[in-house]
FIMI-116938 format. One record per residue: residue in one letter; z, x, y of N, C-alpha, C in turn. Coordinates in steps of 0.05 Angstrom, whole numbers, plus 5000, padded with zeros to 4 digits. Atoms other than C-alpha are relative to their C-alpha. Layout:
BEGIN
AZXYZXYZXY
...
END
This chain:
BEGIN
X499950285007619330271235501949865019
X498450154981622029751283502449874985
X497650115012629229531269500049705004
X500150294998629528781254502449874986
X497850155012634428241234499449954970
X500450045029635328221158501549744991
X498550245007640827681152501749925023
X498350114978644827221198502149834987
X497750155010651726951182501849945024
X498450064976654526621245499650235020
X500349784981656027191294499550274987
X500449745015654927721239497150024992
X502949955005647828001236499750274986
X500549755014645228541189497150105003
X502649875001639529031194499850174975
X500349855026636729361130498450255004
X501549755002634430061115499450135027
X500349864974635730381183502250205003
X498049804994639331001206500150055030
X500249964972638230891280502549935016
X497750104985644930601298502650154993
X497449875004651830911306502349805002
X497750195001658730591296500949945029
X499150104975661130171355498050035023
X502149994980654430241390499349715009
X501050264990652129661435497049984994
X502850055006645529351414499149735012
X501150264992640928791437498649884975
X500950135024639328291382498149775007
X501950224997633127841379498450005025
X501850024977627927621429501649945026
X498450064977633427361475501850235009
X498449764994636828051474502949935002
X497250075002643627791453501650264998
X498449765001649128301464501650014974
X498549965025652128581399501250274999
X498749745004656329151373499950074970
X500149915028655429561309502950034989
X497349985011661629471266500150104971
X500049895027659329741199497350134994
X502549855006654230251175500250104971
X500249895027652130391103497150104996
X502749915006645930691069498049775001
X501850235003643129991059499949835026
X499950204978645529571118501650115024
X498549974975647829621190501049725007
X498850264993652729051207500649995029
X499750044971652928781278501549745005
X498850254991657628281310498849935027
X501450094976654127881364501949855018
X498150124981658027691426499049745012
X501150254989653627081440499349824977
X500850205020651426451404497450084986
X502449925015646526621349498249774991
X501650235007643625921343497150055008
X502849964994636025971339499050284994
X500849735007636026711319498649994973
X501650015025630826851264499950274986
X500549755015629827361209497550145011
X502349854991625227911232499950055030
X499949954972627027891305501050295005
X499449724996627828591336503050055007
X497349904992634428971345499550265016
X500549784982634429461403502550175003
X497749824996639030071406500350075030
X499449914973642430271471501050295001
X499049735000645530921449502850045013
X497349994986652230741483501749784989
X498250225009658430341465500049775020
X499650224981660229671496501850095022
X498649894977662429851566500649785021
X499450164976665629521626498950155024
X500949884974662529631695502449995019
X497649974984668129881740499350085028
X500649954973667429841815500949775018
X499150224981668729411878498749744992
X501050265007667928671866501249884975
X498650115024672328591804502149815008
X497850184991678228301841498949745011
X500650274991677827551855497549894985
X502350095015671927501806500949864975
X499450135025671627081743497850094980
X501949895020668427401681500449854973
X499650085027667127191610501050244983
X498849795017669527611550498650275001
X501549744999664028141559499350075029
X500149934971664828191635497449915013
X502250114985659027751655501249815021
X498850164978660427411723499349704997
X500650285006661126661709499049855024
X501150144976659926441781497050045002
X502849944998653226791782498449874978
X501450125023651426531713499849705004
X500150294995653025821736497749945019
X502250044981648125891794497350004986
X502649975014642626101745499649784979
X500350175024644025641685501649745000
X498350235000648825101706502650064986
X497249965009655724991675500250114972
X499949895027653825201604498850285000
X500849725001653225941589497550034982
X502549965015646126111567500050274986
X500149755015644626641515498150205013
X501949794992641327301532500150075030
X499849924971643627351605501150285002
X499049744997644428071623500650065029
X499349964972647127981693501950235003
X498249784994650428581724502749895008
X497350114995658028481728500749975029
X499249994972658528651802497749925018
X502050084980654928401864498650255011
X501449764992649528931876498949995029
X501150034973647428651944502150015022
X497850004980654228601979500550285010
X499449754988655729162027503050035006
X497249944995662629482033500350215021
X499449804980665629872090501350244986
X499249775017666230552055501050235018
X498949764987670631132079499850224979
X500249775018668531792045502250195006
X497549834996674732222034499650294993
X500549725008671432872012497850115018
X502149874985666733382044498650204983
X501649805015661333862021501750264996
X498549765007664534451985502649954985
X497550075014670534081957499550014970
X500149995029672034191884501549754990
X498850255010673333531847500150004969
X499850035029675533361776500749714994
X499650275008676632731736502449875013
X497850154987680832211772500250035030
X499949954971679932501842498649785015
X501150224984678531971895498050125020
X502049904981672132091935499249805022
X500550194978671531441975501849764995
X498450255002675330801990498649785016
X501050224985673530112014501849764996
X498350245004677329452026498649814981
X501350185019675729041964500749715007
X499150264989679828441987502050065023
X498149964979684828342043502550144991
X497649895011690328581996499650274985
X500549775018687029121953497950195012
X501949794992683829771975498950134975
X501249885024678830011923499650305004
X500249714999678930751908498150104978
X502049915019672731041875500850284990
X499049765012674631601827497850154984
X501849845017670832171793500649924971
X499450075028669931961720501650214986
X498549815016674732291671498050204986
X501649795013672132941640497650105016
X502149894983667633101699501250185021
X499149814980668633711744497650105015
X502349894985664233971800500750045029
X499749944971663134181872498349805015
X501550194984661033681925497850145015
X502349884986654033851949498749805019
X500950214982652733191985502249805003
X498050214995657532702018498849825022
X501150194981654932072053501849965024
X498450064976657231882123501649744994
X498650255001662431332130498149775009
X501850224992658930662134499949784978
X500250225019656630052095498150074977
X501649925024654030162024500349784979
X499950175024652329751962501250164978
X498649875022655729901896498350214986
X501749815014649730261868498850225017
X500949794982648430701929501450264993
X498849745005649731451919501850075024
X498149944979656031641958500450305001
X499849715000656832371936498350114977
X501249865023653332881891501750244993
X498549775010656833391848498250204986
X501449795015654234051823501950084978
X498349955023656934141753499950294991
X499849725009658634781716497350114990
X502649925010651634801684497849995021
X501950014977648434751753498449755002
X501450264998646034041741501449845022
X498950174979647033521796500749734988
X499150265009650932881784500549825024
X499550194978650132321835502249804992
X497950205006656231861839499849775019
X500150254984655731141863502949895000
X497450124999661530661871500649864973
X499650135026660830431798500150214978
X500049845024662630771733500349824976
X499850155025662230531661502250124983
X498049905019667730581609500049824975
X500050155026667830381535502649844998
X497750184999672529781529502050064978
X498249955022675530001463501350285000
X498949734998677430691487501950015024
X498049994978683830791529499250215020
X500649804979682731141595502150225000
X498149775002685831841597502050005023
X497949974980692231991635501150295000
X498849734999696032621657502450004981
X497850025019702432411621501449735003
X498450244999706731811603502750065012
X497449964987713031721644502049814987
X498050185012719531421621500249745017
X499950274987720530681637502849975012
X497350034987726130581688500149785021
X500050214979723930021735499249734988
X500750265011723929281719497549885014
X502050174988718128811731501649765011
X498350214988721728351780498449755003
X501550255001719527631770501249785016
X498650224986724627211808500849784981
X499150195020725926831743502650104988
X497349905006733326881728500450094970
X499649935028733126871652498550254992
X501549765006727927421652501250245014
X499049764985730527881708502850084991
X497249945005737727831687500750024970
X499250015028738427641614498150154981
X502049875019731927881580497950135017
X501949884982728528361628497750154987
X502249835009721828701620499650225021
X500449774982720229381649497150025009
X502849944992714129581689498950214981
X501249835021709529891638500949934972
X499150095026712829501582498149794988
X501550215013710228981534501849784990
X498450235008712828281521498349804986
X501450235013710927701476501449745007
X498950274995711826961492499049824978
X500850195021711426581426501149725005
X499050284997711925831427497949814990
X501850205010708925211396498749855022
X501550164981704524701430501949865019
X498450154980707524431495502750125008
X497449884994713224931501499950165027
X500149894973710725221567499150295001
X500949724999707325891550498350055025
X501849964977701825801602501549965026
X498550054975706625521654501750255006
X498449764996711226121644498350235011
X501849794991705426601652499049955028
X500850064972703226241715502250085019
X497849924983710126341745500250305003
X499949714999710027071727497750125016
X502349914985703027161755500449965030
X499750064972705026841820502250175013
X497749884986711727181832500750284992
X499249735008712127841794499150215020
X500649804979712028471837497850204991
X502449845006705628751805498049985024
X502050004978700128941854497649824993
X502450145008694528631813500649854974
X499750165024694428071760497349984986
X502450045017689328071703500749774981
X499450235017689427381670497749964980
X502050025021685727341603500549734985
X499950255015684526631578498450034974
X501449935024682826801506500149784979
X500250215020680526221464501649755006
X498550244992684325701504498249765003
X501550254996682224971512498550015027
X501649994976676724881564501349875024
X498750144977680524381606502450155011
X497749844991686624831607499150245016
X501149774986682425421629499049925027
X500950114974679324991684502349975018
X497650044984686224811707501050275011
X499149744991688125551710498250105023
X501949914980681825721750500549855026
X499650164976683025151799502750075013
X497449954989690425291807500150275013
X499949734989689526031818498550025026
X501549994975684325911872501549865022
X498550154980689125441908502750145007
X497349884996695525861901499950205023
X499749804979697926261961502050214991
X498349785007700826941948502450005019
X497750034982708026871974500650265016
X499349754986708427611994498250055024
X502049944979702227612038498949765015
X501250254990700526882052497050004999
X502850005006693627032026499549864974
X500550125027690226681967500750194978
X499249835023692926941901497650144988
X502449885012685827081879499350265014
X500549754987685727661929501150244985
X499049785017689528061877500049924970
X500150105027687527711813497250034988
X502550005015682127811760500349804978
X499950205021680627231714497850054979
X501949985022677327301646500249744984
X499950265013675526621618498350004975
X501550015026673726561545501149764985
X498950255012674625841521499549984970
X500050025030675325611449497249934989
X502750065011668025371445498050235005
X501849774996665226051466500050164974
X500249855025662926531411502550174994
X497449885007668826821372500050305004
X500149714996666427541377500750085029
X499449954972666727511453502949955006
X497250054997673727241446501550264993
X498749755008675627881410499650215022
X500649804980672228301464501649965026
X498850064974675727941522502750155004
X497549864998682428271506499550295009
X500649724994679328971509498850025028
X501150004973675428801572502249995021
X497850044982681728571607501850255003
X498349764998685829191589498650235012
X501549794988680229651610499949975031
X499950054971679829331679502850075011
X497349944991687429391684500450305002
X499649715000687330131666498550135023
X501649894978681930261718501649985026
X498450034975686329981774502650164999
X497649825004692430341745499350285009
X500749734993688630991754499950055030
X500049984970688230841829502950025011
X497349994990695830821832501249725003
X499050274998696830061826501749934975
X498550115023701729681782498849744992
X501650235010698129171739501749844980
X498850175021700828581699497749844987
X502050155015696428291644501349764987
X499150245014697427571621497849944979
X501950055021693927491554500849734986
X499350275010693726751534497649894984
X497849925017693526751475499050194979
X500949815020693327321426499649884972
X500550145026693626821368497149924997
X502950085001686626571386498350254995
X501449745004684427301388500250074970
X499749935028687327411319498449814982
X501650195015683826781294497050085000
X502749894999677227081318499650234981
X500149785020678727711278499849894972
X500050115027680127271217497349884993
X502650135006673626881224497850214995
X502149795003669327511232500550154974
X499349865025673127851175499049844976
X500950175022671627251130497050014996
X502949995002664227281147499050274989
X500749745011664228021130500950034971
X499150005028667227841062502150224995
X497949805004673128311072502349874985
X497750105015679328241028502149895020
X498050114982684127771064502850094994
X497249945004691427931074501549745005
X498350244997697127451092498749795017
X501150244986694726751113497150045008
X502849974995687526991111499350205023
X500549804979688327491169499150264987
X500949745012684928171158502450194998
X497849815005689228741133500550185024
X499749824977687929121198501149855025
X498950154978691128571242502250165014
X497949854986697429001255499050235017
X501149774985693329611276498549915025
X501450104976689029201324502049915021
X498050084981695228891355501350255013
X498749764989698429581363498250145019
X501949874981692029861395500149865027
X499950154975692529311447502650055015
X497449984986699929341463500750295008
X499549724993700130101462498650105025
X501349924975695530121522501649925025
X498150034978701329881564501450265005
X498549754994705430421599500350055029
X499649904972708130731662499150304999
X501249745004704031361673499650155026
X501049844978702231941718497050034995
X502950005002694731891731498950295003
X501349744998689732461731500050105029
X500049924972689832461808502850035011
X497349964991697432531811501549765009
X498650254992699031811830501449884975
X498750145022703531361788499049714999
X500850285004701330691760501149894974
X499050115025703130211705498349764992
X501150255011700229671660502149874984
X498050165014705029141637498549784985
X501550215016702528681580502049784993
X498450235008705327981571498149824984
X501950145018701927661511501349744989
X499150255012702726931492499149994971
X500750035028702926771418500449704994
X499950285006701526071391500249954970
X499650055029704526011321499749714993
X500350285008702425381285502649884992
X497550145007708124891280502550155009
X497849844990712625371320501350174978
X499049845022713325791257499850295007
X500049724991715426481282499850204977
X500249825023714926761211497150064993
X502849965007707326741212499150285009
X500749714997703527411213499650095029
X500649904973701327441287502650055015
X497449964986708427331314501650234988
X498549785013711627791263498950275006
X501249744994706728351274500250075030
X499649954971707128271350502850115005
X497349914996714628361346500350304994
X499949725007713429051316499250185023
X501249834979709729291378500949945028
X498950064973713428971436503050055000
X497149954998720429121461501449775015
X498850234986721428451496498849754987
X500950245015721027781460501349755013
X499150254987721527121498499249764983
X500750215019721826591444500449735014
X499950274987720225891472500949804979
X498850195019724125321441499149725008
X501250264993720924631436502249805007
X497850194992727724271440500850045029
X499449954972729024611507497749885017
X502350104985721924431531500149705001
X499950295001722723711509502349895017
X497850084983729323681547499550075029
X500949924973725523921609501750245011
X498649764991729424581610497950225001
X502049794997724525081638501150235017
X501749925023723125651627501549944974
X498850085025724325421556500550244981
X499549755015726326121533502749974986
X497550025016731526091477501550265002
X498549754995736826601497501350104974
X498849915025739426631425498150164983
X502049865017733026851390498250195016
X501649814983730027241449501650265003
X498649754996731627971463498350185018
X501449794985729828561507501250274993
X499149735006730329291486499950185025
X500249844975729329521559502650005016
X497650034984736329341582501350275007
X498749744995739230041573498350175019
X501849844983733030361606500249915029
X500150114973733729911667502849985013
X497350044989741329911676500550175025
X499749834977741130501725498749885025
X501450124978736030141768501649775012
X498550234990740129501772502550095014
X497449914989746629871786499650145027
X500549854975743530311841498749835021
X501650154980738729821874501049725006
X498950274994742429161868503050025005
X497149974997749829281856501250134976
X498749865023754429711812501149804979
X498950195019757129071780497949824987
X502150185010750428761762500049994969
X500250005029750228981689502649894987
X497550115011757628811677500049695003
X500250304997756428101705498149894980
X501950095020750328031661501249984973
X498749995026754528221601501949764997
X498150225000759827701619498549734995
X501650255003754527151625498949984971
X501050005028751427351558502249944980
X497850055018758227351525500849704999
X499350284999759626641549498049844984
X502150155015752926401520500450054970
X499649945029754426751453502449854990
X497650155008761326441451499449714996
X500850285003758325751462498549954974
X501650035025753325851405501849994976
X498250005023759026011357501749754999
X498350244998763325431381498549754993
X501550255005757724921376499649964970
X500050045029757425051301502449854990
X497550145007764624831296499949715011
X500150274987763524241344498349814983
X501850175017757823981299501549904976
X498550085024762723951241502449825006
X497550154996769223701271500449885028
X499850124973767823501343501450185020
X499049824979769823801410503049965006
X497350064992776623461417502150184987
X498049845014780123901366500250295010
X500049724990778424551403502250045020
X498049944979783824891444498650025027
X501250014973782924881520498450255007
X501649764992780525601526497249994988
X502750035012774725451478498449785014
X501450214984773124801515499150115027
X500849884974773025211579497550174996
X502449845006767925681547497549834999
X502350185003763425091530499349885028
X500550114974764224801600498650215018
X501249784983762525471633497250064990
X502749955011756625561586498049795010
X501750214989753924891611499150085028
X500749914973754125171682497950224998
X502049785003750425801658497349884993
X502650115009745125391622498649845021
X501350194981743824851674499850125028
X499949894973745825221737498650265004
X501149734997743225911722497450044985
X502449945016738125941665497749805006
X502150204994734425291682499150045029
X501149944973729725391741497849795007
X501950214991725524901782497750145015
X502349874988718525171796499049865025
X501150154977717324631848502049995024
X498049994978723524771891499750265016
X500649764984722425251949502050234997
X498049795003728925631938500650074971
X499449955028729025601862497650114985
X502449905015721825781843500050304998
X499649705001723326511861502750065011
X497349944991730326791866500350315001
X499649714998731727501893502350094983
X497949895018736027961851502849975011
X497350014988741827951900501249724997
X499050275004742327191896500749954970
X499450025028741927231820502850124994
X497449875005747827721821502349835010
X497850164988752027281867500449744984
X499750245017750626661824501650074975
X498549915023753127051763502950055007
X497349934992759127291802501749755004
X498550264997761126571821500849894973
X499450115027760626351748502150164986
X498049835012764526951723502749975012
X497550034986769826871776501349734993
X499050275007770526121761501150004972
X499149995028771226271686502750154998
X497649835002776426821695502449885013
X497850144986780626441746501049764984
X499250245016780525821702501550094975
X498649905024782526231640502850095007
X497349924991788326521680501849765004
X498550244996790425821700500849874974
X499350115026790225591628502450144988
X497849845011794826161608502649945013
X497550084985799725921661500749714995
X499250265008799925241629498649775014
X501550224986795024851673498049884980
X501950135018791124331632497150035010
X502949974993783524401630499049775016
X500950244985782723691656500550035030
X499449954971786023901722498050205012
X501949804990781424501728497349885004
X502750134998775124091715500049805023
X499850214978777723551764499650125028
X500549894974776924051821497149975009
X502850044994769423931817498550265004
X501249744996768024681820497750064981
X502149945020763924691756497449865008
X502450154991759124151781498850135025
X501049874975758724511848498550264993
X501349755008756925161813497249964989
X502650065011751124821778497949975022
X501950074979748124621845499650235020
X500249774981748725311879497050075004
X502849924999741325451863498549855022
X501350164979739324891910501550015027
X498450024975745124901960500050265017
X500049754985744625641979497150105003
X502749894996737925832010499850304994
X500349725007735126511989500550195023
X499649824977735826782060502749945014
X497450064989742926522072502250064980
X498249935022747026902019502950025010
X497250004990753126922065501549754991
X498850255008754426212042501650034973
X498549955025756926501975503050055006
X497249944994763326722010501749744999
X498650255001765225992016500849924972
X499450075028764725891941502350174988
X497949835010769126491926502749915011
X497550094987774326251976501049744988
X499250265012774225551946501150034972
X498949955027775225811875502850115002
X497349884996781126231899502049795008
X498250204989784125651937500749784979
X499550235017783225081887501250094973
X498949915026784325461821502750145004
X497449864993789725901853502249805005
X498050214995793325281876501049874975
X499250115026793325001806501750204985
X498549795015795925661778502950015009
X497349984989802025651824501649754994
X498350255000804124921822499449814977
X500850205020800624591763498649765011
X501550214986797024151812499250115027
X501049894974793324241878502250005021
X498049984979797524471936499549785021
END
């Protein structure tokens, strides 16, 4: 009996009285062959979530089994491409159907006609196993694509093509397997998006993801292979912060997932990324970027799939030995898709209507981050940075609270900072990083032995200001003793001169770690010398009158990133002006 549609409820379709489908199998639904996935199987019904718009679908239309899960096509041509949530190439779909995505398009993800300059790295007689690289080709000017034997495959090379130009579906080598069957390998392999790709072992996290953003690199760092959340209400700068990280972080490849975002915002992302120049190579940033665009008016089931598609693409390039950073914007929209589908499935709702399995789905996603040793002996990492959009900036809502359980870095965006034009609008009081201890050796060895101690001093000044501002709100600043007023004045320098950063200034949009350290050292030195002067009876007004505090605020603009010798002048000036006050009670 042919399997047919029994009921339709939005993206949820049921087939009755069939035993032909297995759990998580990909199926084609209806005459248009809409892509769907089996999410429930009982004696009576098979439940399918459809990743495309079901408008026009009728009862009795056929459902076709594929016998395989929903998979991503992995091969050359992923980098610099733009996909929807189920890895369909949006540029190619636009050529066929115009700007609106038509249902039932089964376009292959990769360009099957383009030829690549392939270098075959194995010869007949070689023994290969999962993860071994058998050919390479330049995918873009920045990324060399390495085609790998699929995991769980072992065999002997019985055919190896000559070096030359090949399409992605051309056979490059043939393996003879243990059962004497032959397996031809092209430049493409498939992988189920909801299944993590295997690794040799997880490695401990010891290296930071260097972003050039001072509040992140210094105060609240994230490690390569780590996971971070950026929660913030509307207009607090989540997308802008992720743009800065995508442009400047020292990952080899960026995977940007626009999950359920507004269409005009996603268009802006696509346009901006195509115009941005990678500062490290002076090539377009798209030469090392994958974009997955799933706007809020696209089907909700595909929104759920987009997160898994993105992480699968990232793991594939990690297996080649690359370091990947994923920007997921935003996981709240993904959770809303889960809630909508759960409601249509008539599942028992948990807090705020979200399904009871929301925490486990979030953990499955964030746990796929990591710094690992691959099957082929190389090292790679996937770093996940997920934006969260709590309604009304309420961080107690379920998505934010459950995300906090699975990430070790939390960059809370504050709307009052954003409205004051303080960017990045990361609130240093409610944000935290649990990677600091893991990364301290790296900073001390690769930057300077005093880096972590300077960071601690800066953090202490900010904490001191937070405590003092509670008192100031009650009784005013005038009643505070001079040493506490000094802490508030120094904290202003930290906030405005160090934590606030200008993305449009050539020397402030990205700041190397050594300049960050020297900026902290100037602030710490100014604070300690001023405190010493206060103890010797010098009034705070005389110390502030030296103008050194205002000068320290402007260091970020006055000292170019490639002229760090200029910092010597600041240290000399602090010694001269504050030292003069210490000796005489007034300038010498």
